[in-house]
N, C-alpha and C positions, 0 to 999 in steps of 0.2 A: 451659518450652516453648521449643523452639529457634527456631521460625520466625515467630511473630507479631512482626513487626518494628515495635516500638512507637515508632519515631522518625520525625521528618520527614526529608526527603531528605539533608540534610547529615550528620545524625547517623548515618543508615543507611550512609554511606560508611565508617564506622569498621569495619563488619563485612564490607564487600563490595568495597572498593577503597582505595587509599592516600589517606587523608584529608588528610594534610599536602600532598601533591602537588596534590590537587584544590582545597583551600582557597586555596593559593597562586595557582593559575591562575584561580580563579573569585572575583574580588573582590566580586561583589554580595552575599556572605554574611559580613557582619561578625559576629564571634564573640558579641558581646554580644546582638545581635539574635536569634541562634540560641538562646542560652541562655534568653532571655526567652520565645521561642516554646515551647521544651520545657517550661518551668515552667508557663506559663499555658494553653497550648492542648493539649498532647499528652495530658495526663491526662484531659481531658474534651473529646474531639473534637467532640461534639455541641453544644458551646458556640460552635463556629465556624460561622458562618452558611453558608458555602460551602466544602465540602471534597470531595475526590475520593479514592476508595479504589482503589488500584492493585493488581491481582492478578497477580503475576509469579513465575516459578520462580527463586527466589534460591538454590537448592541443588539437588543431584542432577544428573541428566542435562541439564536445561535451564538450568543455572546461568549459562552464558555468554550465553544469550538474555536472561535476566532482568537480568543486570548491564548488558548493552548498552542495553536499554530503560530501565533505571534511570538510566544516564548521560544519555540523552536527556531523561528526566523532570527531572533535576537542572538541566539547561540551561533547560528551560521554566519551572521553578519560579523561576529567577532573574528571569524577566520578569513574575512574578505578584505582584500587589499585594493581591488580595482572595480568593485561593483557596489553601487549604492541602492538602497531599497526604500520604496515609498509604499505606504499602506492606505487603502481606501475602505471605508466601512460600507459593505454592500447591503447592510440592513436598512440603510437610510433611503427611503423612497424619494426624498427630495433631490437626490443626486441624479442628474441626467447623464446617460451614457455618452451623449455627444459632448457634454461639458467635460467629461473625463478626457475625451480625445483632444479637446482644445487645451486642457491643462497639461496633459502628458502627451506630447506630440510624437515622441519617438522612443518609447520604451523598447529595449531589446528583448525583454522577457515579460510575460504576464502570467502570474501564478494565482490559482485559487478558484476560478469559477467551478462550482461543484456540480452544476447540472449541465447536461449536454446542450440544451438550447442556449444557455448562457455562454458556453464555450464558443459556439458558432457565432453568437452576436458579437462577442469581444474579438473574435477572429476577424470579423468584417471591419470592426472599428480600428484594429491595429494590425493591418495586413503584413507589416514587416517585422512583427514580433513573434517569437515562439510562444504559443499559448499552451501552457502546461496546466490542463484542467485536472481537478481532483475527482472528476467523474471516472467511473470504470467502464463507461459505455464505449466499447472499441469501435463502434460505427462512426464516431466523430473524427477518427484519425484521418489526417489528410496532409495537405501541403505544409501547413505550419500550425495545425491544431493537434494536440496529442492528449489522449486519455491516460492520466498518470495515477488514477485511483487504483488501489489494490483490488485484484480480481482473483476468483478461485480458478480462473482459466489456466494460469501458470502452474498452479498446484496440481490440477487434474491432468495436465499434460505430462508432468513429471511422474505422477502415479500410474498413468496408463503405460508409459514407457517402461516403468519398473515392472508392472504386471506382465507386460509382453515378454520381457527378459526372463521372468520367472515362469513363463509358459502357462500362465493362468488362462484357462480356456472357457470359463463360464462366470458370469457376474449376476448378482442380485442387487438391484438398486432400490433402496428404501428411503423415500423422501416424503416430507410432509406436503399436504395439499397447499396451494397458494402460490403467489407470484414468485417468492424467493425459491421455492422448490422447483418451479417451472424453469427459472433461469439456470439453476445448477444442472437440472436434467438435460437441458438443451446442450450445455457444454459437454457433459459426460457422454451423451449419445454421439455427438459429433466426433469426439476424440476417440471413442472406442471403435467407431466405424473405420477409422484409419487402420485399425488392426484386424479388420474383418468381422467385427461383431454386428449383428443385426438382431432386432428384438425378436425373440422366439425362444427356442430351447436353450441357447447359450447366453441370452440376455433377457432377464426378467425384471420388470419394473413394477414396483408396488408404491402407490401413493396412499397415504393414510391421513385421517383427520384426528383420530384418537385411538391409541393402541397401547396396551400395557407392555412393560419390559419383558414379562414372561411370555406373552403371546408373540411378540416380535422375535425374541430369541428362538422360540420353538419353530416359528415359520422359517427363519434363516437356516436353522440346523436341518430341517426336513427338506429344504429346497434342493439339496444336493449340489449347490453351486460352490465353486472353489473360492469365490471371493464375494464380499458384501461391501457396498458403499452406503454409508449413512452419515448424516450430519447432526442428528439429535441423539442423545444418550438413551436409546431405546433397546440396546443390546447388552446382554451379559456376556462379555467377550470371553470370560473364563470357561464358558460352556460351549464355545465354538472352536474346539481344539484343531480341527482340520480345515478351518476356513480362515482365509486372510480377511481382516476387517480394515477397510480404508475409510478415512475421514479427512476433514479439513484441518489445517493447523490451528485455526481459531477455536475449533471444537476441542481438539486434543489438548491444547495448552490451557484451556479454561478450566478443565477438570481432569487432571492427570490420573487420578485414581479410577474414575469411571471409564476412562479410555485406555487403561492399562492393556497393552497388547495390540493396540491399534497402530496402523501405518499411515503416515502423513508426510507431506512435503513442506519443507521449511528452509529458510535462509539462516543458517546458524553462523553468525559472524561476531567476532569479539568487539567490533565497533558498535554493535547494538548495545551491549552491556555498558560500554564506556559512555555512550550517549545517555542511556537511562540514568546512570550515576551522576553524570554532569548536569542533566536536567533536574533531577531531584535535589541536588546540592544547591542549585540556583533558585529553584521555585518551590521547593518543599512538597512536590507531588510527582507522580509518575506520568510520563508522556503517553498519549494515546497513539494508536496506529497512524492516525492522520498526522499527528505531530511528527512522527518518524518519517513519513513520506515527504512532508514539507521540508524537513531538515535535509534529507538526502537530495531533494531537487535543488535546493539552494546551494548545497555543497558542490553539486555537479556543475552548477552555473559558475561558481567561484573557480573551480578547476578548469572549466572550459575557457573562461576569460583569461585566467592567469597563464594558461599554456598556449593560447591562441588556436586551439583545436576546436572544431565545430561541436556544439552541444549534442546535435542529433546524429544518430548512427555511430555513436562512440560508446566505449565500455567504461563503466565506473564501478568502484567498490565502496559500499557504504554500509549503513545499518541494515539495509535491505539485502545485503550480500552483493553479489555481482549483478549488475543490471545495465540496461541500455534504454534509450528512448528512440524508437524508430517509427517511421511513417505508417507502417502496417499494424504494429501491435501496441504502439504507445509505450508505456512503461513495461519492460519485459525483464523478468527476474530469472536468474539461474539458481535452481533450488536443489537441495539434497533431500534424500528420502530417509525417514527415521521411523523407528518403532518405539512406542512408549513401553519401557520395561522398568518396573519398580519405581514408577513416577519419574524416571529419567529418560531423556532422549538418547537413543542408540542409533548411530548412523548405519544404514544398510547399503550393501553393494550388491546389486542384482546379479551381475555377472559372476562374482565370487560365490554367492549363495547357490546359483544354478550349477556351477562346477562342483561345489561341495556335495550337493544332492546327487549329482551324477556319479561321483566317486563312491558315495555311500550305497547307491543302488548296485554298482558293480561289485562291491564287496559282499 
């Protein structure tokens, strides 16, 4: 069988990345210790009190995704004293899910199913494990299954709260046609409703297929709305002086010059830069967002097991900033609000800005 990877992380590198290079750069893995683990733990994983089963695509079309996540896992495993990790290649169709249940009878944690239907299937196979899915479908959250993929929902909640504190009373939402735009729109409308917005004079929604930057900017300027939300770089923000422009962090940070002046929510944490540097030093490339999520999930597992505190409904601080995993929301982040100014993130404080504007009006 090609894909049931029967080794701990370091041994797994022999089949998925240059092991000598990694061993040289990751000193926390003395060879003798690895051999001992392979001999005593690998053959009987259920003799290990706390172990996590990682379900990653280690071959096929998703191979690069799996290897990147595995690299993040390797770094997290270096910080682990009481948790062992096992990897299964989910791209191999020859692996039967029930065979996994027979092989790994009692994992405490299962990480990696990217699709909501997979998360539910593995939840049924491992009813006593915390299933930390990489899906962002919040509807799968339940007794022991949690959506831990990053979602714009946290960001939009932070932006709506900020806009409310700023007393912004009208919005123009400009989103592309298609499924991704539908999903974002659903979240925005639901969040703005909490603050009394209904589609009409105060909330205008524009869906577009193809629109020029000039036309989009002109429409936003003539709309008379106090704020615009967009995810594509269709606006010349420099010409919208009296309009707040909101977007997602992924958009703002992907092209800082285009989004100069835009407001977005983000978890700005020094641990993120530390991890990026650590990852690049070990593997010669930058981590993806998925790699960062996987790393923080494994670090939270390490912390939970080491402290004896429950993993769920607890607070952690990692590369994602302050976050928790709860039954209602899955992975929930605490975000700060920033404005992009001169290609740099500047943190905003809605209450202070509102007070300052009030003082200026009184003067």
